[in-house]
C-alpha positions in Angstrom: 135.5 29.7 72.4 133.4 32.1 74.5 133.7 31.5 78.2 130.7 31.5 80.6 131.9 34.8 82.0 132.1 36.4 78.6 128.6 35.2 77.8 127.3 36.5 81.1 129.1 39.8 80.4 127.4 40.0 77.0 123.9 39.3 78.5 124.5 42.0 81.1 125.7 44.4 78.3 122.6 43.6 76.2 120.1 44.0 79.0 121.2 47.5 79.6 119.4 48.6 76.5 119.9 52.2 75.4 122.1 52.7 78.5 124.5 49.9 77.6 128.2 50.6 77.8 131.5 48.8 78.0 132.4 50.8 81.1 129.3 49.7 83.1 129.9 46.1 82.0 133.5 46.3 83.1 132.5 47.6 86.5 129.9 44.8 86.9 132.5 42.1 86.1 135.4 43.8 87.8 137.5 44.0 84.7 138.9 46.9 82.6 136.9 48.6 79.8 139.6 47.4 77.5 138.9 43.8 78.5 135.2 44.2 77.7 136.0 45.8 74.4 138.3 42.9 73.5 135.5 40.4 74.4 133.0 42.4 72.4 135.3 42.4 69.3 136.3 38.8 69.7 132.6 37.6 70.0 130.9 40.1 67.7 128.7 41.8 70.4 127.6 44.6 68.1 126.4 42.2 65.5 124.7 40.1 68.2 123.0 43.1 69.5 121.7 44.0 66.0 120.6 40.5 65.3 118.8 40.1 68.7 117.1 43.5 68.2 115.9 42.5 64.8 114.6 39.2 66.1 112.9 40.9 69.0 111.3 43.4 66.6 110.1 40.5 64.3 108.6 38.7 67.3 106.9 41.9 68.5 105.5 42.4 65.0 104.2 38.8 64.9 102.5 39.3 68.3 101.0 42.6 67.2 99.8 41.1 63.9 98.3 38.2 65.7 96.6 40.5 68.2 95.1 42.6 65.3 93.9 39.5 63.5 92.4 38.1 66.7 90.6 41.4 67.3 89.3 41.5 63.8 88.1 37.9 64.1 86.3 38.7 67.3 84.6 41.7 65.8 83.6 39.7 62.8 82.0 37.1 65.0 80.0 39.8 66.9 78.9 41.4 63.6 77.9 38.1 62.1 75.9 37.2 65.2 74.2 40.6 65.2 73.2 40.0 61.5 72.6 36.2 61.4 72.2 35.1 65.0 68.9 33.8 66.4 66.4 36.6 66.8 68.8 39.0 65.2 68.6 41.1 62.0 68.2 38.3 59.5 65.5 36.5 61.5 63.6 39.7 62.2 63.8 40.5 58.4 62.4 37.1 57.5 59.6 37.7 60.0 58.8 41.1 58.5 59.7 42.9 61.7 62.4 45.1 60.1 61.6 48.8 59.6 63.3 51.1 57.1 65.3 52.8 59.9 66.7 49.4 60.9 68.4 49.2 57.4 70.7 52.0 58.4 71.9 49.9 61.4 72.3 46.9 59.2 74.2 48.9 56.6 76.7 50.0 59.3 77.1 46.4 60.5 77.5 45.0 57.0 80.0 47.7 55.9 82.1 46.9 59.0 81.9 43.2 58.2 83.1 44.0 54.6 86.0 46.1 55.9 87.1 43.3 58.3 87.0 40.9 55.3 89.1 43.2 53.3 86.3 44.0 50.8 85.3 47.3 49.4 82.3 49.0 51.2 81.1 51.0 48.2 80.4 49.4 44.9 78.4 50.3 41.8 77.8 46.7 40.8 76.0 44.1 42.8 78.5 41.3 42.3 79.3 39.4 45.5 82.5 37.4 45.7 84.8 35.5 48.0 83.7 34.8 51.6 80.6 37.0 51.0 79.1 34.3 48.7 79.1 31.9 51.6 77.5 34.5 53.9 74.9 36.0 51.6 73.4 33.1 49.6 69.8 33.2 50.6 67.9 34.8 47.7 64.9 35.6 49.8 67.2 37.4 52.3 68.7 39.5 49.5 65.3 40.2 48.0 64.0 41.3 51.4 67.1 43.5 51.9 66.4 45.2 48.5 62.8 45.7 49.3 63.7 47.3 52.7 66.2 49.5 51.0 63.6 50.6 48.4 61.2 51.3 51.2 63.8 53.4 52.9 64.6 55.2 49.7 60.9 56.0 48.9 60.4 57.1 52.5 63.4 59.4 52.1 61.9 60.8 48.9 58.6 61.4 50.7 60.3 63.1 53.6 62.2 65.4 51.3 59.0 66.5 49.5 57.3 67.7 52.7 
């Protein structure tokens, strides 16, 4: 059975991090290094250190993953608002207020949204799947996007001829 003093010694030992040593623990608890080594062997301090380090690393990884997911979700919300929010891109497109140059900005926003959703950003087919089906379901919207894209392409062709 591990005594309170031995538990406290382990906690002190562990908290020293990369500087941990039996000697400093022995000085702190006014015992010999040999006594600390005996406690460490008896109670598996090295295994405890490894296990706690692994658990701490897993916890840090979870917090990091959650942070990344939260940041992606926030960015996705901002992008969706920029595209679908009131008086934003989709509304302006429906009202006929979108110019060909605006399509470039839309393309950047939409590609970033695709990346955040884990989708490819470059495709040769026009198949839309997954969450995108829920986002892009308005056929008028898609038709308007295609028309604006065609306008941009024909304007680009005109520009290159001059």
